[in-house]
C-alpha positions as CSV (number, residue, x, y, z in Angstrom):
1,M,-27.3,-6.4,43.4
2,S,-26.4,-8.7,40.8
3,D,-22.8,-10.4,40.6
4,K,-23.3,-10.5,36.7
5,V,-20.5,-8.3,34.8
6,T,-21.7,-7.1,31.4
7,N,-19.4,-6.1,29.1
8,P,-19.9,-3.1,26.7
9,P,-20.4,-3.3,23.2
10,F,-17.8,-3.4,20.9
11,Y,-17.5,-1.7,17.0
12,Q,-19.0,-4.1,14.8
13,P,-19.1,-2.9,11.0
14,P,-22.4,-3.0,9.4
15,P,-23.1,-6.5,7.6
16,T,-22.9,-6.1,3.8
17,N,-23.2,-8.3,1.0
18,K,-20.1,-6.8,-0.7
19,L,-16.7,-8.7,-1.1
20,R,-14.0,-7.4,0.9
21,L,-11.0,-5.8,-0.9
22,A,-7.6,-5.0,0.6
23,I,-5.6,-2.5,-1.2
24,D,-1.8,-1.6,-0.2
25,M,-0.3,1.7,-0.1
26,D,3.1,2.0,-1.3
27,E,3.7,1.4,-4.7
28,V,0.1,0.7,-5.3
29,L,-1.7,3.7,-4.3
30,A,1.3,6.0,-3.7
31,D,4.8,6.6,-5.3
32,P,7.8,6.4,-3.2
33,V,10.2,5.4,-5.8
34,A,9.6,9.0,-7.5
35,K,10.4,10.2,-4.2
36,F,13.6,8.2,-3.5
37,T,14.6,9.2,-7.4
38,E,14.2,12.7,-6.5
39,I,16.0,12.4,-3.5
40,Y,19.1,10.9,-4.5
41,Q,19.0,12.9,-7.8
42,R,19.3,16.2,-5.3
43,E,21.3,14.9,-2.4
44,H,23.7,12.7,-4.2
45,G,23.6,13.6,-7.7
46,Y,22.2,9.7,-8.8
47,T,19.9,9.3,-11.3
48,Y,18.0,6.1,-11.7
49,T,16.0,4.8,-14.5
50,H,13.1,2.4,-14.5
51,D,15.3,-0.1,-16.6
52,Q,18.0,0.0,-14.0
53,L,15.4,-0.6,-11.1
54,K,14.0,-3.8,-13.2
55,N,13.8,-6.7,-11.1
56,K,15.8,-4.7,-8.1
57,E,14.8,-3.4,-4.9
58,F,15.6,0.4,-4.8
59,R,18.7,-0.5,-2.4
60,D,20.0,-2.7,-4.5
61,V,21.1,-0.2,-7.3
62,L,22.6,2.5,-4.4
63,P,26.3,2.6,-4.1
64,T,27.6,0.9,-1.3
65,E,28.9,4.1,0.1
66,I,25.2,5.7,0.8
67,G,23.4,2.4,1.3
68,H,22.6,3.4,4.5
69,T,21.0,6.4,3.7
70,L,17.8,4.7,2.5
71,R,16.5,3.6,5.9
72,E,17.3,7.2,7.0
73,Y,15.1,8.7,4.6
74,I,12.3,6.3,4.8
75,N,12.3,6.6,8.6
76,Q,12.1,10.6,8.6
77,K,9.0,12.0,9.6
78,G,7.1,13.4,6.2
79,F,8.6,11.2,4.1
80,F,5.5,9.4,3.3
81,R,3.3,12.7,3.7
82,D,3.8,14.0,0.1
83,L,3.9,11.0,-2.3
84,N,2.4,11.3,-5.4
85,V,-0.5,9.4,-6.1
86,I,-0.3,6.3,-8.6
87,P,-2.2,7.3,-11.8
88,G,-5.6,6.5,-11.6
89,A,-5.7,5.2,-8.3
90,I,-8.2,7.9,-6.7
91,E,-10.8,7.5,-9.7
92,V,-10.8,3.7,-9.6
93,V,-10.6,3.0,-5.8
94,R,-13.7,5.4,-5.6
95,Q,-15.5,3.3,-8.1
96,L,-14.4,-0.1,-6.4
97,C,-15.9,1.3,-3.0
98,Q,-19.3,1.1,-4.7
99,K,-19.2,-2.4,-5.4
100,Y,-16.9,-3.8,-2.3
101,D,-16.1,-3.1,1.3
102,V,-12.8,-1.4,0.5
103,Y,-9.5,-1.5,3.1
104,I,-6.3,0.2,2.9
105,V,-4.1,-2.3,4.3
106,S,-0.4,-1.0,4.7
107,A,2.8,-2.8,6.4
108,A,3.4,0.8,8.1
109,M,4.5,-0.4,11.5
110,E,8.1,-1.2,10.2
111,F,8.5,2.7,9.9
112,P,6.5,4.3,13.0
113,N,7.0,7.7,11.7
114,S,4.9,6.9,8.8
115,L,1.9,6.2,10.6
116,Q,0.4,9.9,11.0
117,D,1.9,10.8,7.7
118,K,-0.1,7.8,5.9
119,L,-3.2,8.6,7.8
120,E,-3.2,12.2,6.6
121,W,-1.9,11.2,3.2
122,L,-5.2,9.0,2.7
123,G,-7.4,11.9,4.1
124,D,-6.2,14.3,1.5
125,H,-6.2,11.9,-1.6
126,F,-9.0,9.1,-0.3
127,P,-11.3,11.1,1.8
128,F,-14.2,8.5,0.8
129,I,-12.2,5.7,2.8
130,P,-13.5,5.8,6.5
131,W,-11.1,5.4,9.0
132,T,-12.7,2.0,10.1
133,N,-11.3,0.9,6.7
134,I,-7.5,1.8,7.3
135,I,-5.6,-1.1,8.8
136,F,-1.6,-0.2,9.6
137,C,0.1,-3.5,10.5
138,G,3.0,-5.7,10.4
139,Y,2.1,-8.8,8.7
140,K,-0.8,-8.4,6.4
141,I,-3.1,-11.3,8.0
142,V,-6.4,-10.0,6.8
143,N,-9.5,-11.6,6.2
144,V,-10.7,-10.2,2.8
145,D,-11.8,-11.8,-0.5
146,I,-9.2,-10.0,-2.8
147,M,-5.9,-8.2,-2.1
148,I,-4.1,-5.7,-4.3
149,D,-0.3,-5.6,-3.5
150,D,3.1,-5.4,-5.1
151,R,4.8,-7.6,-2.7
152,I,4.5,-11.2,-3.0
153,R,5.2,-11.9,0.6
154,N,1.6,-10.4,1.6
155,F,0.2,-13.0,-0.3
156,I,1.8,-15.9,2.0
157,G,-1.1,-17.6,3.8
158,F,-3.8,-15.5,2.0
159,E,-6.2,-17.8,0.2
160,G,-8.3,-15.1,-1.6
161,R,-7.8,-13.7,-5.1
162,K,-4.3,-12.1,-5.6
163,L,-3.7,-9.2,-7.5
164,L,-0.1,-8.6,-8.0
165,F,0.5,-4.7,-8.8
166,T,3.3,-4.1,-11.2
167,S,6.5,-2.5,-9.8
168,H,10.0,-2.5,-10.8
169,H,11.0,-5.3,-8.4
170,N,8.4,-7.7,-9.3
171,I,8.6,-7.3,-13.1
172,S,9.8,-10.8,-13.7
173,L,7.3,-12.8,-11.2
174,T,4.8,-14.5,-13.3
175,E,3.2,-16.9,-10.9
176,Y,0.4,-14.1,-9.9
177,E,-2.6,-12.5,-11.5
178,R,-1.0,-8.8,-12.6
179,V,-2.5,-5.4,-12.8
180,N,-0.2,-3.2,-14.5
181,T,-2.2,0.0,-14.1
182,W,-5.4,1.1,-12.4
183,E,-7.2,1.1,-15.6
184,E,-6.2,-2.6,-15.4
185,V,-7.6,-3.2,-12.3
186,A,-11.0,-1.4,-13.2
187,G,-11.2,-3.8,-16.3
188,K,-10.7,-6.9,-13.9
189,L,-12.9,-5.7,-10.7
190,L,-15.5,-3.2,-11.8
């Protein structure tokens, strides 16, 4: 009998020659801002425009007395399940999958109730993305060649090509390569 212990093989993705592309979910593929706008209109009688949100976080435009409700809503089970898809995302991401190894990377760990919601949402809208290419994390420390994100904090330490997807909170930032729509993503990457 041998004293040698063998470890079982672990999953290794098949090698490809494609560049690796990481795509964020919220405010890039999915639209939580539209849902917040609808909730605050329905529950509190507040209506927000894109002009009011320009260069601000949604929490910055809430009246002080209801500021705490944002985290309450976002932490509810089901909040992320029925978000609208950002226009053009499905078609362009499907095309990107032909040219790149595409990974969906979401800092979902901050909102534990979002994990199942986000996984099911992706299954509904992006069923062509395999589960092996979905990454729910805290910090986005990923080894990819290109990252599309709306939050510049996710570019810290990332050495690949950074594409800043336009959202209300990042309008004035100019130090990153910007994409305003999925059609612009297609123009740059396809």
